[in-house]
C-alpha positions in Angstrom: 0.0 0.0 0.0 1.3 3.5 -0.9 1.1 6.0 1.9 2.5 9.3 3.3 3.5 9.8 6.9 3.4 13.4 8.0 5.2 14.1 11.3 4.8 17.6 12.7 7.9 18.4 14.8 9.3 21.5 16.5 9.5 24.1 13.8 9.6 21.5 11.0 7.3 19.3 9.0 8.7 15.9 8.1 7.0 14.0 5.3 7.8 10.4 4.8 6.5 9.2 1.4 6.4 5.4 1.2 5.9 3.8 -2.1 6.0 0.0 -1.6 9.3 -0.8 0.0 10.9 2.5 -0.9 10.9 5.5 1.5 11.6 9.1 0.8 12.0 11.7 3.6 11.4 15.4 3.1 11.5 18.3 5.5 10.1 21.8 5.5 11.6 24.1 8.1 9.8 27.3 7.2 9.3 29.2 10.5 5.8 29.6 11.7 4.0 27.8 8.9 3.1 24.6 10.7 2.1 23.3 14.1 4.9 22.8 16.7 4.1 19.5 18.2 5.1 15.8 18.1 2.5 13.7 16.3 2.1 11.7 13.2 -0.6 10.4 10.9 -0.7 8.1 8.0 -2.4 9.6 4.9 -3.7 7.4 2.1 -2.1 8.0 -1.3 -5.4 9.4 -2.6 -5.1 12.3 -0.2 -1.4 13.0 -1.0 -2.2 16.5 -2.2 -3.8 17.5 1.1 -0.2 17.3 2.4 1.9 18.2 -0.6 0.0 21.3 -1.7 0.3 22.7 1.8 4.0 22.2 2.0 6.4 24.5 0.2 10.1 24.4 -0.4 10.3 20.6 0.2 13.8 19.3 0.5 15.4 15.9 0.9 15.9 14.9 4.5 17.9 11.9 5.3 18.7 10.3 7.7 16.0 10.6 10.3 16.9 12.6 13.4 18.3 10.5 16.3 16.3 9.6 19.4 16.0 12.6 21.7 16.9 15.2 19.1 13.3 16.6 19.0 13.2 16.9 22.8 16.6 18.6 22.8 15.6 20.9 20.0 12.5 22.0 21.9 14.5 22.7 25.0 16.9 24.9 23.1 14.0 26.6 21.4 12.4 27.4 24.8 15.7 28.6 26.2 16.7 30.8 23.3 13.4 32.2 22.0 11.4 35.0 23.6 8.1 33.9 25.1 6.1 36.2 22.8 7.8 34.7 19.7 7.2 31.2 20.9 3.5 31.9 21.3 3.5 33.5 17.9 5.2 30.5 16.3 2.8 28.1 17.9 -0.2 30.2 16.9 1.1 30.4 13.3 1.3 26.6 13.3 -2.4 26.1 14.1 -4.6 25.3 11.2 -7.3 24.2 13.5 -8.3 26.4 16.5 -6.8 25.4 19.9 -7.5 26.5 23.4 -5.2 28.8 25.4 -4.2 25.9 27.6 -3.0 23.9 24.6 -1.1 26.8 23.1 0.5 27.7 26.5 1.7 24.1 26.9 3.3 24.0 23.4 4.9 27.4 23.9 6.1 26.5 27.4 4.5 29.4 29.2 1.7 30.3 31.5 -1.9 30.4 30.3 -2.2 34.1 31.3 0.9 35.0 29.3 -0.4 33.1 26.3 -3.8 34.7 26.5 -2.3 38.2 26.7 -0.2 37.8 23.6 -2.9 35.9 21.7 -5.3 38.8 22.2 -2.5 41.1 20.9 -2.1 39.0 17.8 -5.9 39.1 17.3 -5.8 42.9 17.4 -3.0 42.9 14.9 -5.0 40.6 12.6 -2.4 37.8 12.4 -4.4 35.4 14.6 -8.1 34.6 14.5 -10.2 34.2 17.6 -13.1 31.6 17.8 -15.8 31.9 20.5 -18.4 29.6 19.1 -17.7 26.9 21.7 -17.6 27.0 25.5 -13.8 27.7 25.4 -12.2 30.4 23.4 -9.9 29.1 20.7 -7.3 30.6 18.5 -5.7 29.8 15.1 -3.5 31.5 12.6 -5.1 33.9 10.2 -4.7 32.2 6.8 -5.4 35.5 4.9 -2.6 37.2 6.8 -0.1 34.4 6.0 -1.0 34.5 2.3 -0.5 38.2 2.3 2.8 37.9 4.2 4.3 35.5 1.7 3.1 37.6 -1.2 4.4 40.7 0.4 7.9 39.1 0.7 7.9 38.8 -3.1 6.6 42.4 -3.5 9.3 43.7 -1.3 12.2 41.9 -2.9 11.2 42.3 -6.6 10.5 45.2 -9.0 7.1 45.3 -10.6 8.7 44.1 -13.9 10.4 41.2 -12.2 7.1 40.2 -10.6 5.4 40.2 -14.0 8.2 38.2 -15.7 8.4 35.6 -12.9 4.6 35.1 -13.0 4.8 34.6 -16.8 7.6 32.0 -16.4 5.6 30.2 -13.7 2.4 30.1 -15.8 4.4 28.7 -18.8 5.7 25.9 -16.6 2.2 25.3 -15.3 0.9 25.0 -18.9 3.7 22.5 -19.6 2.7 20.4 -16.6 -1.0 20.5 -17.7 0.0 19.2 -21.2 2.4 16.6 -19.7 -0.3 15.1 -17.4 -3.4 16.0 -19.5 -4.9 17.4 -16.3 -5.9 20.9 -15.1 -4.4 20.7 -11.6 -2.0 18.4 -9.8 -4.8 16.9 -7.7 -6.6 15.8 -10.9 -3.7 13.5 -11.9 -4.4 9.8 -11.6 -1.5 7.6 -10.7 -1.5 4.4 -12.8 -2.1 1.3 -10.7 0.1 -0.7 -13.0 3.2 1.5 -12.7 6.3 0.4 -10.9 7.4 1.8 -7.6 10.1 3.8 -9.3 7.7 5.2 -11.8 5.2 6.2 -9.2 8.0 7.8 -7.1 9.2 9.8 -10.1 5.6 11.0 -10.9 5.0 12.0 -7.3 8.2 14.1 -7.3 7.1 15.8 -10.6 3.5 16.4 -9.4 4.8 17.9 -6.1 6.9 20.3 -8.1 3.9 21.2 -10.1 1.9 21.8 -6.9 4.6 24.2 -5.7 4.5 26.0 -9.0 0.7 26.5 -8.5 1.3 27.8 -5.1 3.9 30.3 -6.3 1.6 31.5 -9.1 -0.9 32.4 -6.4 1.7 34.3 -4.4 3.1 36.2 -7.4 -0.4 37.2 -8.4 -1.1 38.6 -5.0 2.3 40.3 -4.9 1.4 42.1 -8.2 -1.9 43.2 -6.6 0.1 44.5 -3.6 2.5 46.3 -5.9 -0.4 48.0 -7.8 -2.1 49.1 -4.6 1.0 50.4 -2.9 2.7 51.9 -5.9 6.0 50.5 -4.8 5.7 51.6 -1.2 6.0 48.2 0.4 6.1 47.3 4.1 7.5 44.4 5.9 
């Protein structure tokens, strides 16, 4: 059976893609994009894009970290990172809303401290607050994260560079559509009769296509930012 194992570690996302007897390990260490916890789940191959399309800048990661490395990393993170920044990182890793107690535990701080900074982040618009249940919950503001990533492009590129890069990405996207005869990466059907090596090669190519799609969205938003600000960008 083909599967993906997604392990969410301290500041990193480890994706173990298993195709038959072969295993590939990838790691994404983009700060603040994912949940800072130790857990794992097996995801059927049919849902591969629920993982891949949400992971950018995937890199080969091998070998696996030794026993105790994650605990040590978290200790160092707690000792060297300011409390406010730890809470911010944990909140930015929350796709699903979590209670103050859970966030405080992951950020290694008191609940009152976590609540104070979370309310600050809500005011800033970088965290969303959910009060539909008996307990108030918080999660990252996806709209802010999309804007932040696009704004990074807008800050570091001229308007002409943004247009040119978007054009290049769209041409690559068109080539992938022609190659797989599909509109999007998630529309691609992996042939059941393919060998393990063939499936692995296709998965790598499709994941690259998914990242191209993600970048297209970022550059389009970066262009909208550039048009609105007239080149007066903010970080």
